[in-house]
N, CA and C atoms of all chains as a GROMACS GRO file, in nm:
protein
  594
    1MET      N    1   0.048  -0.104   0.004
    1MET     CA    2   0.020  -0.008   0.001
    1MET      C    3   0.052   0.143   0.008
    2ASP      N    4   0.122   0.165  -0.140
    2ASP     CA    5   0.198   0.280  -0.089
    2ASP      C    6   0.133   0.427  -0.189
    3VAL      N    7   0.123   0.515  -0.096
    3VAL     CA    8   0.043   0.645  -0.141
    3VAL      C    9   0.121   0.731  -0.261
    4ASP      N   10   0.282   0.665  -0.238
    4ASP     CA   11   0.397   0.739  -0.297
    4ASP      C   12   0.299   0.760  -0.449
    5LEU      N   13   0.300   0.621  -0.491
    5LEU     CA   14   0.220   0.590  -0.627
    5LEU      C   15   0.153   0.645  -0.719
    6ILE      N   16   0.046   0.751  -0.637
    6ILE     CA   17  -0.019   0.786  -0.690
    6ILE      C   18   0.058   0.948  -0.692
    7PHE      N   19   0.088   1.040  -0.575
    7PHE     CA   20   0.164   1.149  -0.628
    7PHE      C   21   0.286   1.118  -0.765
    8LYS      N   22   0.335   1.013  -0.747
    8LYS     CA   23   0.439   1.000  -0.871
    8LYS      C   24   0.369   1.031  -0.989
    9ILE      N   25   0.266   0.938  -1.039
    9ILE     CA   26   0.233   0.957  -1.139
    9ILE      C   27   0.151   1.092  -1.178
   10ALA      N   28   0.065   1.164  -1.037
   10ALA     CA   29   0.022   1.312  -1.075
   10ALA      C   30   0.107   1.398  -1.104
   11ALA      N   31   0.271   1.391  -1.024
   11ALA     CA   32   0.375   1.456  -1.068
   11ALA      C   33   0.389   1.466  -1.198
   12ILE      N   34   0.438   1.339  -1.232
   12ILE     CA   35   0.452   1.316  -1.373
   12ILE      C   36   0.367   1.354  -1.483
   13GLY      N   37   0.215   1.374  -1.452
   13GLY     CA   38   0.160   1.432  -1.511
   13GLY      C   39   0.160   1.575  -1.545
   14ILE      N   40   0.167   1.651  -1.438
   14ILE     CA   41   0.154   1.768  -1.408
   14ILE      C   42   0.293   1.845  -1.527
   15LEU      N   43   0.419   1.760  -1.462
   15LEU     CA   44   0.524   1.789  -1.557
   15LEU      C   45   0.505   1.791  -1.712
   16VAL      N   46   0.442   1.666  -1.741
   16VAL     CA   47   0.476   1.652  -1.894
   16VAL      C   48   0.294   1.818  -1.931
   17ALA      N   49   0.229   1.801  -1.827
   17ALA     CA   50   0.126   1.918  -1.923
   17ALA      C   51   0.204   2.081  -1.894
   18VAL      N   52   0.267   2.102  -1.797
   18VAL     CA   53   0.349   2.188  -1.832
   18VAL      C   54   0.489   2.183  -1.956
   19LEU      N   55   0.529   2.108  -1.958
   19LEU     CA   56   0.639   2.087  -2.093
   19LEU      C   57   0.518   2.087  -2.209
   20ASN      N   58   0.453   2.056  -2.187
   20ASN     CA   59   0.347   2.087  -2.364
   20ASN      C   60   0.283   2.194  -2.375
   21GLN      N   61   0.272   2.207  -2.258
   21GLN     CA   62   0.210   2.423  -2.302
   21GLN      C   63   0.342   2.517  -2.331
   22VAL      N   64   0.457   2.488  -2.265
   22VAL     CA   65   0.573   2.544  -2.288
   22VAL      C   66   0.592   2.547  -2.468
   23LEU      N   67   0.639   2.343  -2.480
   23LEU     CA   68   0.640   2.346  -2.608
   23LEU      C   69   0.559   2.419  -2.741
   24ILE      N   70   0.420   2.375  -2.689
   24ILE     CA   71   0.364   2.409  -2.769
   24ILE      C   72   0.373   2.588  -2.834
   25ARG      N   73   0.347   2.667  -2.740
   25ARG     CA   74   0.335   2.791  -2.730
   25ARG      C   75   0.492   2.853  -2.820
   26SER      N   76   0.582   2.765  -2.782
   26SER     CA   77   0.724   2.774  -2.854
   26SER      C   78   0.738   2.703  -3.009
   27GLY      N   79   0.605   2.689  -3.041
   27GLY     CA   80   0.612   2.676  -3.161
   27GLY      C   81   0.628   2.504  -3.172
   28ARG      N   82   0.690   2.464  -3.089
   28ARG     CA   83   0.695   2.274  -3.113
   28ARG      C   84   0.633   2.152  -3.132
   29GLU      N   85   0.546   2.165  -3.182
   29GLU     CA   86   0.398   2.067  -3.168
   29GLU      C   87   0.420   1.959  -3.138
   30GLU      N   88   0.574   1.917  -3.233
   30GLU     CA   89   0.610   1.750  -3.269
   30GLU      C   90   0.639   1.718  -3.161
   31GLN      N   91   0.790   1.783  -3.066
   31GLN     CA   92   0.844   1.807  -2.959
   31GLN      C   93   0.747   1.768  -2.852
   32ALA      N   94   0.637   1.800  -2.847
   32ALA     CA   95   0.561   1.825  -2.726
   32ALA      C   96   0.454   1.711  -2.751
   33MET      N   97   0.416   1.662  -2.844
   33MET     CA   98   0.362   1.550  -2.869
   33MET      C   99   0.422   1.443  -2.829
   34LEU      N  100   0.600   1.423  -2.885
   34LEU     CA  101   0.691   1.297  -2.814
   34LEU      C  102   0.713   1.334  -2.647
   35THR      N  103   0.679   1.448  -2.620
   35THR     CA  104   0.679   1.453  -2.444
   35THR      C  105   0.567   1.409  -2.389
   36THR      N  106   0.459   1.427  -2.398
   36THR     CA  107   0.371   1.335  -2.392
   36THR      C  108   0.353   1.198  -2.370
   37LEU      N  109   0.368   1.158  -2.542
   37LEU     CA  110   0.408   1.015  -2.545
   37LEU      C  111   0.519   0.979  -2.434
   38SER      N  112   0.613   1.008  -2.442
   38SER     CA  113   0.686   0.890  -2.356
   38SER      C  114   0.699   0.972  -2.212
   39GLY      N  115   0.610   1.069  -2.146
   39GLY     CA  116   0.528   1.062  -2.003
   39GLY      C  117   0.418   0.968  -2.017
   40LEU      N  118   0.331   0.924  -2.092
   40LEU     CA  119   0.232   0.845  -2.115
   40LEU      C  120   0.294   0.689  -2.050
   41ILE      N  121   0.452   0.671  -2.131
   41ILE     CA  122   0.501   0.536  -2.168
   41ILE      C  123   0.547   0.541  -2.024
   42VAL      N  124   0.601   0.622  -1.965
   42VAL     CA  125   0.695   0.588  -1.837
   42VAL      C  126   0.561   0.562  -1.711
   43VAL      N  127   0.445   0.597  -1.723
   43VAL     CA  128   0.342   0.590  -1.654
   43VAL      C  129   0.286   0.502  -1.648
   44LEU      N  130   0.291   0.427  -1.808
   44LEU     CA  131   0.218   0.279  -1.806
   44LEU      C  132   0.313   0.204  -1.709
   45THR      N  133   0.411   0.210  -1.800
   45THR     CA  134   0.558   0.111  -1.722
   45THR      C  135   0.555   0.080  -1.564
   46ILE      N  136   0.500   0.203  -1.473
   46ILE     CA  137   0.481   0.210  -1.359
   46ILE      C  138   0.381   0.101  -1.330
   47ILE      N  139   0.259   0.171  -1.358
   47ILE     CA  140   0.130   0.089  -1.340
   47ILE      C  141   0.102  -0.094  -1.395
   48VAL      N  142   0.191  -0.087  -1.488
   48VAL     CA  143   0.155  -0.252  -1.588
   48VAL      C  144   0.238  -0.313  -1.458
   49SER      N  145   0.298  -0.261  -1.373
   49SER     CA  146   0.400  -0.346  -1.303
   49SER      C  147   0.281  -0.442  -1.211
   50GLU      N  148   0.251  -0.275  -1.126
   50GLU     CA  149   0.130  -0.273  -1.028
   50GLU      C  150   0.038  -0.387  -1.060
   51ILE      N  151  -0.077  -0.339  -1.190
   51ILE     CA  152  -0.170  -0.428  -1.211
   51ILE      C  153  -0.125  -0.585  -1.214
   52SER      N  154   0.012  -0.629  -1.266
   52SER     CA  155   0.018  -0.759  -1.275
   52SER      C  156   0.015  -0.789  -1.170
   53THR      N  157   0.119  -0.700  -1.031
   53THR     CA  158   0.122  -0.760  -0.904
   53THR      C  159  -0.042  -0.807  -0.847
   54LEU      N  160  -0.143  -0.703  -0.849
   54LEU     CA  161  -0.294  -0.712  -0.834
   54LEU      C  162  -0.333  -0.846  -0.830
   55PHE      N  163  -0.291  -0.880  -0.976
   55PHE     CA  164  -0.346  -1.046  -1.066
   55PHE      C  165  -0.337  -1.088  -1.014
   56ASP      N  166  -0.174  -1.138  -0.961
   56ASP     CA  167  -0.148  -1.229  -0.883
   56ASP      C  168  -0.187  -1.241  -0.796
   57THR      N  169  -0.268  -1.131  -0.681
   57THR     CA  170  -0.254  -1.167  -0.594
   57THR      C  171  -0.392  -1.195  -0.561
   58VAL      N  172  -0.475  -1.145  -0.664
   58VAL     CA  173  -0.645  -1.236  -0.704
   58VAL      C  174  -0.646  -1.359  -0.720
   59LYS      N  175  -0.527  -1.381  -0.808
   59LYS     CA  176  -0.538  -1.510  -0.888
   59LYS      C  177  -0.505  -1.609  -0.744
   60SER      N  178  -0.411  -1.586  -0.667
   60SER     CA  179  -0.363  -1.676  -0.563
   60SER      C  180  -0.491  -1.677  -0.439
   61ALA      N  181  -0.522  -1.552  -0.412
   61ALA     CA  182  -0.643  -1.510  -0.301
   61ALA      C  183  -0.795  -1.572  -0.364
   62PHE      N  184  -0.821  -1.572  -0.487
   62PHE     CA  185  -0.955  -1.646  -0.515
   62PHE      C  186  -0.924  -1.823  -0.604
   63GLY      N  187  -0.795  -1.855  -0.596
   63GLY     CA  188  -0.787  -1.968  -0.647
   63GLY      C  189  -0.834  -1.980  -0.769
   64LEU      N  190  -0.795  -1.857  -0.865
   64LEU     CA  191  -0.863  -1.864  -1.028
   64LEU      C  192  -0.784  -1.967  -1.142
   65MET      N  193  -0.480  -0.020   0.714
   65MET     CA  194  -0.556   0.042   0.670
   65MET      C  195  -0.654   0.123   0.740
   66THR      N  196  -0.680   0.238   0.774
   66THR     CA  197  -0.810   0.273   0.829
   66THR      C  198  -0.922   0.292   0.728
   67VAL      N  199  -1.020   0.350   0.737
   67VAL     CA  200  -1.116   0.360   0.674
   67VAL      C  201  -1.089   0.544   0.606
   68LEU      N  202  -1.080   0.608   0.716
   68LEU     CA  203  -1.017   0.727   0.686
   68LEU      C  204  -0.859   0.709   0.641
   69GLY      N  205  -0.789   0.660   0.614
   69GLY     CA  206  -0.710   0.691   0.498
   69GLY      C  207  -0.743   0.650   0.397
   70LEU      N  208  -0.848   0.550   0.378
   70LEU     CA  209  -0.887   0.497   0.264
   70LEU      C  210  -0.930   0.620   0.162
   71LEU      N  211  -1.045   0.703   0.272
   71LEU     CA  212  -1.137   0.816   0.206
   71LEU      C  213  -1.016   0.916   0.134
   72GLY      N  214  -0.915   0.935   0.233
   72GLY     CA  215  -0.837   1.069   0.215
   72GLY      C  216  -0.774   1.030   0.077
   73ILE      N  217  -0.724   0.925   0.071
   73ILE     CA  218  -0.631   0.875  -0.091
   73ILE      C  219  -0.762   0.913  -0.178
   74VAL      N  220  -0.924   0.823  -0.156
   74VAL     CA  221  -0.976   0.866  -0.296
   74VAL      C  222  -0.994   1.030  -0.273
   75VAL      N  223  -1.002   1.108  -0.201
   75VAL     CA  224  -1.031   1.258  -0.214
   75VAL      C  225  -0.885   1.267  -0.293
   76THR      N  226  -0.823   1.303  -0.209
   76THR     CA  227  -0.674   1.352  -0.253
   76THR      C  228  -0.673   1.306  -0.415
   77ALA      N  229  -0.666   1.193  -0.483
   77ALA     CA  230  -0.684   1.133  -0.622
   77ALA      C  231  -0.801   1.252  -0.686
   78ALA      N  232  -0.897   1.240  -0.611
   78ALA     CA  233  -1.021   1.246  -0.722
   78ALA      C  234  -0.972   1.464  -0.776
   79VAL      N  235  -0.875   1.478  -0.658
   79VAL     CA  236  -0.848   1.645  -0.674
   79VAL      C  237  -0.772   1.658  -0.819
   80LEU      N  238  -0.653   1.556  -0.768
   80LEU     CA  239  -0.552   1.553  -0.878
   80LEU      C  240  -0.586   1.488  -1.011
   81ALA      N  241  -0.656   1.427  -1.003
   81ALA     CA  242  -0.724   1.384  -1.170
   81ALA      C  243  -0.792   1.468  -1.200
   82VAL      N  244  -0.906   1.571  -1.136
   82VAL     CA  245  -0.938   1.687  -1.187
   82VAL      C  246  -0.842   1.776  -1.249
   83THR      N  247  -0.733   1.814  -1.175
   83THR     CA  248  -0.635   1.894  -1.204
   83THR      C  249  -0.528   1.826  -1.361
   84LEU      N  250  -0.554   1.717  -1.333
   84LEU     CA  251  -0.463   1.669  -1.478
   84LEU      C  252  -0.606   1.674  -1.582
   85ARG      N  253  -0.734   1.618  -1.565
   85ARG     CA  254  -0.839   1.570  -1.683
   85ARG      C  255  -0.829   1.695  -1.823
   86HIS      N  256  -0.848   1.836  -1.758
   86HIS     CA  257  -0.874   1.896  -1.909
   86HIS      C  258  -0.720   1.873  -1.950
   87THR      N  259  -0.613   1.897  -1.918
   87THR     CA  260  -0.519   1.873  -1.999
   87THR      C  261  -0.446   1.795  -2.054
   88GLN      N  262  -0.418   1.674  -1.981
   88GLN     CA  263  -0.382   1.531  -2.010
   88GLN      C  264  -0.478   1.421  -1.927
   89PRO      N  265  -0.577   1.379  -2.004
   89PRO     CA  266  -0.718   1.320  -1.987
   89PRO      C  267  -0.641   1.173  -1.956
   90ALA      N  268  -0.505   1.114  -2.050
   90ALA     CA  269  -0.472   0.973  -2.039
   90ALA      C  270  -0.418   0.984  -1.920
   91PHE      N  271  -0.370   1.116  -1.834
   91PHE     CA  272  -0.271   1.080  -1.723
   91PHE      C  273  -0.391   1.086  -1.610
   92ALA      N  274  -0.505   1.151  -1.632
   92ALA     CA  275  -0.588   1.124  -1.522
   92ALA      C  276  -0.658   0.964  -1.524
   93LEU      N  277  -0.654   0.936  -1.618
   93LEU     CA  278  -0.712   0.759  -1.632
   93LEU      C  279  -0.631   0.696  -1.552
   94VAL      N  280  -0.476   0.732  -1.607
   94VAL     CA  281  -0.390   0.616  -1.518
   94VAL      C  282  -0.369   0.672  -1.379
   95LEU      N  283  -0.410   0.748  -1.372
   95LEU     CA  284  -0.387   0.789  -1.187
   95LEU      C  285  -0.520   0.750  -1.133
   96SER      N  286  -0.643   0.745  -1.189
   96SER     CA  287  -0.764   0.661  -1.124
   96SER      C  288  -0.750   0.514  -1.123
   97LEU      N  289  -0.683   0.461  -1.197
   97LEU     CA  290  -0.645   0.305  -1.234
   97LEU      C  291  -0.536   0.252  -1.100
   98ALA      N  292  -0.475   0.334  -1.070
   98ALA     CA  293  -0.344   0.351  -0.989
   98ALA      C  294  -0.433   0.356  -0.849
   99VAL      N  295  -0.517   0.448  -0.828
   99VAL     CA  296  -0.574   0.488  -0.695
   99VAL      C  297  -0.650   0.338  -0.680
  100GLY      N  298  -0.770   0.287  -0.824
  100GLY     CA  299  -0.830   0.189  -0.797
  100GLY      C  300  -0.722   0.055  -0.764
  101LEU      N  301  -0.634   0.019  -0.798
  101LEU     CA  302  -0.544  -0.074  -0.754
  101LEU      C  303  -0.530  -0.023  -0.584
  102LEU      N  304  -0.474   0.046  -0.553
  102LEU     CA  305  -0.429   0.035  -0.444
  102LEU      C  306  -0.536   0.023  -0.337
  103LEU      N  307  -0.672   0.063  -0.366
  103LEU     CA  308  -0.770   0.039  -0.257
  103LEU      C  309  -0.842  -0.105  -0.280
  104PHE      N  310  -0.797  -0.134  -0.413
  104PHE     CA  311  -0.878  -0.285  -0.457
  104PHE      C  312  -0.757  -0.365  -0.332
  105GLY      N  313  -0.632  -0.340  -0.339
  105GLY     CA  314  -0.544  -0.429  -0.295
  105GLY      C  315  -0.594  -0.403  -0.123
  106GLY      N  316  -0.607  -0.294  -0.039
  106GLY     CA  317  -0.661  -0.269   0.124
  106GLY      C  318  -0.748  -0.309   0.112
  107ALA      N  319  -0.855  -0.310   0.040
  107ALA     CA  320  -0.983  -0.356   0.071
  107ALA      C  321  -0.968  -0.509   0.066
  108LEU      N  322  -0.933  -0.571   0.002
  108LEU     CA  323  -0.905  -0.728   0.024
  108LEU      C  324  -0.813  -0.797   0.046
  109SER      N  325  -0.722  -0.716   0.123
  109SER     CA  326  -0.668  -0.746   0.255
  109SER      C  327  -0.761  -0.738   0.388
  110ALA      N  328  -0.812  -0.645   0.371
  110ALA     CA  329  -0.948  -0.608   0.485
  110ALA      C  330  -1.023  -0.719   0.473
  111VAL      N  331  -1.093  -0.789   0.379
  111VAL     CA  332  -1.176  -0.846   0.400
  111VAL      C  333  -1.152  -0.978   0.377
  112TRP      N  334  -1.002  -0.997   0.378
  112TRP     CA  335  -0.936  -1.179   0.351
  112TRP      C  336  -0.992  -1.224   0.416
  113PRO      N  337  -0.968  -1.254   0.587
  113PRO     CA  338  -1.022  -1.280   0.722
  113PRO      C  339  -1.130  -1.340   0.703
  114VAL      N  340  -1.291  -1.269   0.667
  114VAL     CA  341  -1.405  -1.284   0.647
  114VAL      C  342  -1.414  -1.399   0.551
  115LEU      N  343  -1.342  -1.358   0.429
  115LEU     CA  344  -1.404  -1.462   0.332
  115LEU      C  345  -1.299  -1.627   0.362
  116GLU      N  346  -1.183  -1.632   0.418
  116GLU     CA  347  -1.153  -1.735   0.504
  116GLU      C  348  -1.255  -1.794   0.559
  117ARG      N  349  -1.308  -1.715   0.665
  117ARG     CA  350  -1.400  -1.824   0.746
  117ARG      C  351  -1.559  -1.836   0.676
  118THR      N  352  -1.574  -1.759   0.572
  118THR     CA  353  -1.698  -1.781   0.508
  118THR      C  354  -1.628  -1.926   0.455
  119ALA      N  355  -1.556  -1.973   0.339
  119ALA     CA  356  -1.527  -2.114   0.301
  119ALA      C  357  -1.506  -2.150   0.396
  120GLU      N  358  -1.468  -2.113   0.552
  120GLU     CA  359  -1.437  -2.221   0.627
  120GLU      C  360  -1.564  -2.312   0.670
  121LEU      N  361  -1.683  -2.218   0.683
  121LEU     CA  362  -1.850  -2.284   0.721
  121LEU      C  363  -1.918  -2.294   0.590
  122LEU      N  364  -1.877  -2.282   0.455
  122LEU     CA  365  -1.914  -2.327   0.376
  122LEU      C  366  -1.869  -2.494   0.306
  123GLY      N  367  -1.752  -2.520   0.405
  123GLY     CA  368  -1.694  -2.644   0.363
  123GLY      C  369  -1.752  -2.749   0.455
  124ARG      N  370  -1.814  -2.700   0.551
  124ARG     CA  371  -1.905  -2.795   0.673
  124ARG      C  372  -2.019  -2.809   0.537
  125LEU      N  373  -2.038  -2.767   0.472
  125LEU     CA  374  -2.222  -2.787   0.417
  125LEU      C  375  -2.218  -2.920   0.316
  126SER      N  376  -2.098  -2.938   0.239
  126SER     CA  377  -2.123  -3.088   0.157
  126SER      C  378  -1.961  -3.084   0.142
  127ASP      N  379  -1.948  -3.239   0.051
  127ASP     CA  380  -1.801  -3.255   0.085
  127ASP      C  381  -1.794  -3.269  -0.064
  128ALA      N  382  -1.951  -3.322  -0.125
  128ALA     CA  383  -1.936  -3.378  -0.262
  128ALA      C  384  -1.933  -3.242  -0.346
  129VAL      N  385  -2.018  -3.135  -0.342
  129VAL     CA  386  -1.973  -3.000  -0.447
  129VAL      C  387  -1.884  -2.894  -0.298
  130PRO      N  388  -1.780  -2.854  -0.386
  130PRO     CA  389  -1.691  -2.746  -0.325
  130PRO      C  390  -1.765  -2.624  -0.371
  131PHE      N  391  -1.899  -2.594  -0.242
  131PHE     CA  392  -1.939  -2.437  -0.249
  131PHE      C  393  -1.861  -2.327  -0.250
  132ALA      N  394  -1.758  -2.356  -0.121
  132ALA     CA  395  -1.692  -2.250  -0.082
  132ALA      C  396  -1.576  -2.226  -0.240
  133GLU      N  397  -1.537  -2.322  -0.285
  133GLU     CA  398  -1.444  -2.276  -0.405
  133GLU      C  399  -1.488  -2.224  -0.517
  134ILE      N  400  -1.626  -2.282  -0.537
  134ILE     CA  401  -1.691  -2.193  -0.659
  134ILE      C  402  -1.725  -2.071  -0.620
  135LEU      N  403  -1.741  -2.025  -0.493
  135LEU     CA  404  -1.799  -1.891  -0.443
  135LEU      C  405  -1.695  -1.805  -0.468
  136THR      N  406  -1.576  -1.838  -0.427
  136THR     CA  407  -1.447  -1.752  -0.383
  136THR      C  408  -1.416  -1.725  -0.551
  137LYS      N  409  -1.402  -1.834  -0.651
  137LYS     CA  410  -1.378  -1.805  -0.793
  137LYS      C  411  -1.467  -1.688  -0.874
  138ALA      N  412  -1.594  -1.738  -0.790
  138ALA     CA  413  -1.690  -1.631  -0.853
  138ALA      C  414  -1.641  -1.510  -0.843
  139LEU      N  415  -1.683  -1.490  -0.739
  139LEU     CA  416  -1.573  -1.345  -0.665
  139LEU      C  417  -1.491  -1.288  -0.738
  140GLY      N  418  -1.410  -1.345  -0.708
  140GLY     CA  419  -1.258  -1.317  -0.799
  140GLY      C  420  -1.307  -1.297  -0.937
  141ILE      N  421  -1.359  -1.352  -0.981
  141ILE     CA  422  -1.391  -1.278  -1.114
  141ILE      C  423  -1.452  -1.201  -1.166
  142SER      N  424  -1.579  -1.176  -1.056
  142SER     CA  425  -1.645  -1.035  -1.077
  142SER      C  426  -1.581  -0.953  -1.043
  143LEU      N  427  -1.466  -0.951  -0.928
  143LEU     CA  428  -1.401  -0.818  -0.897
  143LEU      C  429  -1.304  -0.774  -1.001
  144LEU      N  430  -1.244  -0.888  -1.091
  144LEU     CA  431  -1.171  -0.833  -1.194
  144LEU      C  432  -1.221  -0.750  -1.321
  145THR      N  433  -1.337  -0.821  -1.318
  145THR     CA  434  -1.396  -0.830  -1.437
  145THR      C  435  -1.461  -0.639  -1.422
  146GLN      N  436  -1.528  -0.612  -1.332
  146GLN     CA  437  -1.612  -0.506  -1.237
  146GLN      C  438  -1.484  -0.355  -1.255
  147PHE      N  439  -1.362  -0.439  -1.220
  147PHE     CA  440  -1.248  -0.331  -1.228
  147PHE      C  441  -1.201  -0.277  -1.386
  148ALA      N  442  -1.187  -0.362  -1.444
  148ALA     CA  443  -1.151  -0.352  -1.629
  148ALA      C  444  -1.274  -0.313  -1.664
  149ALA      N  445  -1.378  -0.329  -1.613
  149ALA     CA  446  -1.506  -0.261  -1.711
  149ALA      C  447  -1.500  -0.130  -1.666
  150ASP      N  448  -1.466  -0.119  -1.517
  150ASP     CA  449  -1.497   0.054  -1.500
  150ASP      C  450  -1.359   0.143  -1.571
  151ALA      N  451  -1.254   0.056  -1.584
  151ALA     CA  452  -1.152   0.123  -1.648
  151ALA      C  453  -1.175   0.156  -1.740
  152CYS      N  454  -1.185   0.074  -1.859
  152CYS     CA  455  -1.262   0.112  -1.973
  152CYS      C  456  -1.395   0.186  -2.006
  153ARG      N  457  -1.465   0.222  -1.908
  153ARG     CA  458  -1.570   0.317  -1.847
  153ARG      C  459  -1.493   0.447  -1.876
  154ASP      N  460  -1.422   0.471  -1.774
  154ASP     CA  461  -1.390   0.615  -1.731
  154ASP      C  462  -1.258   0.589  -1.851
  155ALA      N  463  -1.232   0.562  -1.956
  155ALA     CA  464  -1.174   0.590  -2.062
  155ALA      C  465  -1.264   0.632  -2.161
  156GLY      N  466  -1.396   0.588  -2.132
  156GLY     CA  467  -1.502   0.679  -2.211
  156GLY      C  468  -1.560   0.544  -2.304
  157GLU      N  469  -1.482   0.420  -2.284
  157GLU     CA  470  -1.495   0.330  -2.410
  157GLU      C  471  -1.610   0.215  -2.328
  158ALA      N  472  -1.706   0.252  -2.362
  158ALA     CA  473  -1.833   0.204  -2.279
  158ALA      C  474  -1.871   0.066  -2.355
  159ALA      N  475  -1.824   0.061  -2.502
  159ALA     CA  476  -1.861  -0.062  -2.589
  159ALA      C  477  -1.762  -0.182  -2.547
  160LEU      N  478  -1.656  -0.161  -2.521
  160LEU     CA  479  -1.545  -0.265  -2.439
  160LEU      C  480  -1.593  -0.257  -2.303
  161ALA      N  481  -1.614  -0.177  -2.223
  161ALA     CA  482  -1.685  -0.201  -2.097
  161ALA      C  483  -1.767  -0.326  -2.073
  162SER      N  484  -1.841  -0.292  -2.190
  162SER     CA  485  -2.010  -0.416  -2.139
  162SER      C  486  -1.934  -0.516  -2.233
  163LYS      N  487  -1.807  -0.574  -2.324
  163LYS     CA  488  -1.744  -0.647  -2.413
  163LYS      C  489  -1.682  -0.734  -2.247
  164ALA      N  490  -1.623  -0.647  -2.178
  164ALA     CA  491  -1.540  -0.732  -2.090
  164ALA      C  492  -1.648  -0.777  -1.947
  165GLU      N  493  -1.730  -0.724  -1.946
  165GLU     CA  494  -1.868  -0.775  -1.880
  165GLU      C  495  -1.926  -0.892  -1.940
  166LEU      N  496  -1.953  -0.869  -2.070
  166LEU     CA  497  -1.989  -1.013  -2.123
  166LEU      C  498  -1.865  -1.125  -2.102
  167GLY      N  499  -1.760  -1.144  -2.118
  167GLY     CA  500  -1.637  -1.182  -2.098
  167GLY      C  501  -1.654  -1.244  -1.917
  168GLY      N  502  -1.674  -1.197  -1.880
  168GLY     CA  503  -1.674  -1.204  -1.706
  168GLY      C  504  -1.867  -1.261  -1.691
  169LYS      N  505  -1.944  -1.270  -1.725
  169LYS     CA  506  -2.025  -1.353  -1.735
  169LYS      C  507  -2.027  -1.476  -1.802
  170VAL      N  508  -2.009  -1.475  -1.917
  170VAL     CA  509  -1.982  -1.619  -1.974
  170VAL      C  510  -1.869  -1.679  -1.834
  171MET      N  511  -1.775  -1.610  -1.793
  171MET     CA  512  -1.693  -1.770  -1.748
  171MET      C  513  -1.750  -1.727  -1.593
  172LEU      N  514  -1.852  -1.689  -1.551
  172LEU     CA  515  -1.921  -1.692  -1.399
  172LEU      C  516  -2.009  -1.826  -1.419
  173LEU      N  517  -2.043  -1.817  -1.580
  173LEU     CA  518  -2.137  -1.925  -1.588
  173LEU      C  519  -2.085  -2.034  -1.618
  174VAL      N  520  -1.933  -2.038  -1.659
  174VAL     CA  521  -1.888  -2.158  -1.653
  174VAL      C  522  -1.838  -2.223  -1.550
  175CYS      N  523  -1.822  -2.136  -1.403
  175CYS     CA  524  -1.749  -2.185  -1.293
  175CYS      C  525  -1.879  -2.180  -1.193
  176GLY      N  526  -2.004  -2.146  -1.245
  176GLY     CA  527  -2.131  -2.221  -1.141
  176GLY      C  528  -2.202  -2.304  -1.214
  177MET      N  529  -2.179  -2.346  -1.315
  177MET     CA  530  -2.213  -2.496  -1.386
  177MET      C  531  -2.264  -2.622  -1.251
  178PRO      N  532  -2.124  -2.628  -1.195
  178PRO     CA  533  -2.138  -2.743  -1.072
  178PRO      C  534  -2.256  -2.728  -0.985
  179LEU      N  535  -2.270  -2.591  -0.960
  179LEU     CA  536  -2.369  -2.561  -0.888
  179LEU      C  537  -2.530  -2.566  -0.937
  180PHE      N  538  -2.498  -2.547  -1.052
  180PHE     CA  539  -2.686  -2.573  -1.177
  180PHE      C  540  -2.729  -2.692  -1.118
  181GLU      N  541  -2.632  -2.783  -1.118
  181GLU     CA  542  -2.607  -2.926  -1.152
  181GLU      C  543  -2.654  -3.003  -1.048
  182TYR      N  544  -2.595  -2.926  -0.919
  182TYR     CA  545  -2.613  -2.987  -0.790
  182TYR      C  546  -2.778  -2.965  -0.763
  183ALA      N  547  -2.808  -2.821  -0.813
  183ALA     CA  548  -2.925  -2.783  -0.784
  183ALA      C  549  -3.041  -2.901  -0.837
  184VAL      N  550  -3.005  -2.895  -0.979
  184VAL     CA  551  -3.108  -2.976  -1.110
  184VAL      C  552  -3.134  -3.129  -1.016
  185THR      N  553  -3.018  -3.164  -0.954
  185THR     CA  554  -3.029  -3.263  -0.922
  185THR      C  555  -3.104  -3.310  -0.787
  186MET      N  556  -3.095  -3.202  -0.694
  186MET     CA  557  -3.158  -3.226  -0.601
  186MET      C  558  -3.299  -3.181  -0.637
  187LEU      N  559  -3.360  -3.071  -0.746
  187LEU     CA  560  -3.488  -3.094  -0.816
  187LEU      C  561  -3.551  -3.209  -0.864
  188GLU      N  562  -3.494  -3.267  -0.890
  188GLU     CA  563  -3.510  -3.461  -0.958
  188GLU      C  564  -3.558  -3.536  -0.814
  189GLN      N  565  -3.456  -3.531  -0.748
  189GLN     CA  566  -3.476  -3.588  -0.607
  189GLN      C  567  -3.626  -3.580  -0.544
  190VAL      N  568  -3.636  -3.440  -0.516
  190VAL     CA  569  -3.776  -3.397  -0.462
  190VAL      C  570  -3.850  -3.402  -0.550
  191VAL      N  571  -3.851  -3.392  -0.703
  191VAL     CA  572  -3.980  -3.446  -0.770
  191VAL      C  573  -3.992  -3.572  -0.746
  192ARG      N  574  -3.925  -3.657  -0.749
  192ARG     CA  575  -3.932  -3.830  -0.764
  192ARG      C  576  -3.936  -3.907  -0.650
  193GLY      N  577  -3.961  -3.744  -0.493
  193GLY     CA  578  -4.022  -3.821  -0.356
  193GLY      C  579  -3.933  -3.890  -0.323
  194GLU      N  580  -3.777  -3.870  -0.338
  194GLU     CA  581  -3.711  -3.944  -0.320
  194GLU      C  582  -3.625  -3.874  -0.170
  195ALA      N  583  -3.557  -3.908  -0.083
  195ALA     CA  584  -3.512  -3.841   0.045
  195ALA      C  585  -3.398  -3.760  -0.029
  196VAL      N  586  -3.412  -3.626   0.030
  196VAL     CA  587  -3.306  -3.522  -0.040
  196VAL      C  588  -3.175  -3.584   0.042
  197GLY      N  589  -3.066  -3.585  -0.010
  197GLY     CA  590  -2.908  -3.623   0.032
  197GLY      C  591  -2.827  -3.552  -0.016
  198MET      N  592  -2.712  -3.491   0.081
  198MET     CA  593  -2.628  -3.417   0.066
  198MET      C  594  -2.512  -3.478  -0.028
   0.00000   0.00000   0.00000
């Protein structure tokens, strides 16, 4: 049970949003898009391992 | 994990998700998914003793039919299906959510089949006037 996970994801999200705005204002739409994409990938890699842990727990707990 | 801690996490996550939603909707979705995972894990660990006790009580009911096993399996399938369907619905994919629910229902039907057989056998015995035995 780590609440840090939520804050980590939110922090990455806010950071990416700010970077996105800055890059779009300076006329670099492609880089802004790539930043969003890479942030999303980072967050997804974090969450996928958590989801896998949860599925394993449920699998062993409920005998699936 | 107390109920206050749980509620605090939910409210904090809701505020963060609202902050993110209008600029980065995908991040808001991942955030709500992460909170769902945390709460799910917390609730599961809290309810685990109750489940074990229920399984023990149901185990006394019959030796022939594994009531407790079927019940816990069905509960697990339902919870996981609900989790996946809710994630899809949060992402705005109602069609995918209903497909996930359909899959879960089919799996439940498969795993509940022994209970249906048991009920039919019992009904048959009652209709034929035989003594009902476990």
